[in-house]
N, C-alpha and C positions, 0 to 999 in steps of 0.2 A: 133626496139629494145626497150625493156622495162625491168624493174626490178620488178619481182613479189614479193608480200609481203603477210604475213598472215593477217587474219581479225583482229587479236589481236593488230596489229601495228596501229600507228596513221597515219599521212599523210606521203606521199612519202618522203618529205624533212626530217621529223623526223627520219624515218628509215635510210636514208642516213647519217644523222648527228650522230645519236646515236648508230647505230648498225654496221656500215660498215666502218667508216672512223676514229674512235677514238680507240687507243690502250692503254693498261694499262701495265706498266713495273715496274720491281724491279730494283732499281739503288743504287749506293753507296750514302751514306748520305752526302758526300762532293760535289756531283754534283750540279751545278747551272742550271738554265733553258737554258743558253747558251751552257753548256756542253751537255745537253740532246739533244738540237737541232743539235749540231755538230755531235753527234753519229748517229742520225737517218735521217739526211737530204739526205743521199745517196740513200734512198729508194723512195724518192718522194718529192713533194712540201708540206711543212709543213705550216699549218694555224696558229697553236700555240702549245706551250709546257707549261706544268704547273707541278710544284712539290708540292706534298701534305705535308703540314707542321703541326706540333703540334700547336693547337690553343693557348695553354698557353705559351709555350716556344719559338715558332717560328722556332724550329729546324725541319729539313727535316725528314720525316718518312722513307725515302729510297724508296718511291713509286712516280710514276709520270704518266702523260698522254701526249700522242702525237697525235695531230689531223692532218690528211692529207686532201688534197683537193679531192682525189679520193679513192674509196674503193680498187681498185687494188693496190694502193701504200701502204695502211695499210696492206693488205694481204701479200705483198712482204716483208714488214718490219717484220711481224710475222714469216714468213718462213726463212728469211735470216739473221736476227740479231743474235748476240751471244746468246746462250742458257742461259747464266747467267742472262739475262734480264727477262727471263720467260714471254715474251710478249704474251698477249691475247687481244681479242677484249674487249673493256670496256663496262660495263653495261650502259644503257641509263641514262641520268642525272635525269630523273624523278623517278628512283629507289634510294633507300637509299645508298648513296655513302659510308657512314661509315661502314655499314654492309658488303658491297661488299669488301671494303678494308680489313676489319677484316678477312673475310672468305678467301680472296685471300692470305693474309699474313700467316694465320694459316695453310692453306692447303699446302702452299709452304714450310713451315717449318717442315711438317711431315716427319720423317726419311725415310719412304718407298717411298716418292716422290722425294727425292734428287737425282739428276742425271737423272730423268725421266721427261723431260720437253716437252712432247708431246703437240702440240698446242691445246688450248681450254679446256684442262682437269682440269683447276683450276677454271673455272667459277662456282659460287655457284649453278646456276640452273643445270649445267652439273653434279656437284658432287652429288646432290640429285638424279638426273636421274641415275647416275652410281650405286648408292646404290640400287635403285629400280630394276635395271637390274640384279644386283648381286643376289637379292632375288629370282628371277624366274629362275636363272641359264641358261640364254639364251646364247648359244655359239656365240662368236663374231668373226669377221674376217675383212680383209681389203676390201672385196668384197660385194657388195649389189645387190639385185634384186629389180627392180622397175616395178610395174604393174599398168596399167591404163585401164579404159574401153574405152578410146579414143587412137588412134595411136599417137606415139611421132614423133616430128620433131627433128632429130639428133642435129642440131645446137642449138635449144632452150633448149633441155634437158641438153646438155653439159654445156651451159651457166649457167643454174640453179644450177647444182651440182658443178660447178667450183667456186661458191661463197665460198665454203669451201676449204681452201688451201690443196694441195696435190693430186688433181685429176690426175690419170694416164691415164685412158681411159673410154670412154662411148660408149657402143656397143648397138645400138637400133635394135631390131628385131620385125618383124610383123607376126601375125598369119593371114594367108589369109582367114581362115574360120570364125573367130570372129571379125576381124578388131580391136582387142584390142591392147593396147600398152604393150611392154615388153622390158626391157633394163637391161644390166649388167653394173654396175659401180664399178670401183676399185680405191682405194686411196693408197698413199704411206705408210700410217700408219693406224693401227686399230683405233687410237684415232680420226682421221679425219673421218673415216667411221662411227664410233659411233656417232659423233657429227652430221654428215649429216643425219643419220637415225633419230636421236632425233629431228632435226629441220624440216625435210621434210616428215616424215611419217605422212600421213593425210593432208598434204599440198594440197590446191586446185590449180591445174595447168593443163590447164587454169581454171579460176574461174568456180566452179560448178563440176569440175572433181577431185575427191580426189585420191591422190597417195598412193599406198601401198608399203612400203619400208621394206625389210627384209634382214637379213644377208645370204650370200652364203658361203659355205665351200670353202676356198682358199688353203687348203693343209698345212697351218701353224698351229703351236701350239696355240690354242686360249687362253691358260692360260696366255700367255705373255701380 
């Protein structure tokens, strides 16, 4: 069992620390770190909680981090916590935290996004990707097609796409003539499918074998 990572990432420990176990949440400004821990401890073992404060006044900005011991616990917190927390995976610490906080806060305050708290859709990198996707008018859906020149192993492919919360099923199929890999992936929301495509299209799995991930028509209104 192993966790695959892109070449752009640092060491395995860095990926686990910065991309999979730390979540970013919007909280009432009256919350203390103990309040934050109390609200999120039901989802797993917490390593630490921190509240972002104004450097001048020391007042809470209404934003905080929760770091779990396991990626599965962070994913569970994102899926199951109250939507008012607008929980997402946090940006790695080596990126500008101030710009991330600003983009997160401003995006969450946009009127068209109120009440639409699909996971991951507030990450700055995702928002820029979303705008690029809108320019080319690519139809989106909750269902993805994954193609590879090598055959897939059901359990491994499921584990890879299950890193994005909301995976409903992974159906691996084989072409007996070409021995290439083909699979259909479906998520519970279009936002999860978009994020999975963004993260895993072109991903090398196993190393040296690049995945092709595209949307499949799922019968729903893609404008949603």
